[in-house]
C-alpha positions as CSV (number, residue, x, y, z in Angstrom):
1,M,0.0,0.2,0.1
2,I,2.8,2.4,0.7
3,S,4.8,1.2,-2.4
4,A,1.4,2.1,-4.8
5,A,1.2,5.5,-2.6
6,F,5.0,6.7,-3.4
7,A,4.2,5.1,-7.3
8,A,1.1,7.4,-7.4
9,G,2.9,10.4,-7.0
10,A,3.0,11.0,-3.0
11,S,5.6,12.4,-1.3
12,R,4.7,11.1,2.3
13,V,2.3,8.8,3.6
14,R,0.7,9.5,7.0
15,L,0.0,6.5,9.3
16,R,-1.8,6.3,12.9
17,A,-2.0,3.9,15.7
18,D,-4.0,4.0,18.4
19,E,-1.7,4.8,21.3
20,R,-2.1,1.7,23.1
21,N,-1.1,-0.3,20.4
22,V,2.3,-0.6,20.9
23,R,3.0,-3.4,18.4
24,S,1.7,-1.5,15.8
25,A,3.9,1.5,16.6
26,A,6.8,-0.6,16.8
27,A,6.2,-2.0,13.4
28,I,5.6,1.8,12.0
29,L,9.1,2.8,13.3
30,K,11.1,0.0,11.7
31,I,9.7,0.6,8.1
32,P,10.8,3.5,9.2
33,G,8.5,5.9,10.4
34,V,8.9,9.0,12.2
35,V,6.5,10.1,15.1
36,E,4.6,13.3,13.9
37,D,3.7,14.3,17.2
38,V,2.0,14.1,20.8
39,P,-0.7,11.6,20.6
40,R,-4.4,13.0,20.3
41,L,-7.7,12.2,21.3
42,D,-9.9,10.9,18.0
43,S,-13.3,12.7,18.0
44,V,-15.1,10.1,16.3
45,W,-13.0,7.0,17.3
46,L,-14.4,4.6,20.0
47,R,-12.6,1.6,21.5
48,S,-15.0,-1.6,21.9
49,D,-14.8,-0.7,25.6
50,G,-16.3,2.5,24.6
51,T,-13.5,5.0,25.8
52,Q,-12.3,7.3,23.3
53,R,-9.4,6.6,21.2
54,T,-6.1,8.5,21.3
55,S,-4.1,8.3,18.6
56,R,-0.6,8.5,17.8
57,F,0.6,9.7,14.1
58,F,3.7,8.5,11.8
59,W,4.8,9.5,8.6
60,I,6.8,7.9,5.9
61,E,9.3,9.7,3.5
62,R,9.9,8.6,0.1
63,P,13.0,7.2,-0.5
64,H,15.3,9.3,-2.4
65,V,17.0,7.8,-5.3
66,A,20.3,9.2,-6.1
67,V,21.2,10.5,-9.5
68,A,24.2,9.5,-11.4
């Protein structure tokens, strides 16, 4: 999915993960993703237990290709 976004011309892909989902955040950081900012409350998203979701946002830059 990320490759398709870059192939379509995107220069950056933005991802989000629930702040309690440590495994997803770790996987995004391995891509390598960069944390965009502090966790934010999502106004629309609720967890299955009824609490309001807090998301962490990440971004991934398009890889730069050296031109010879």
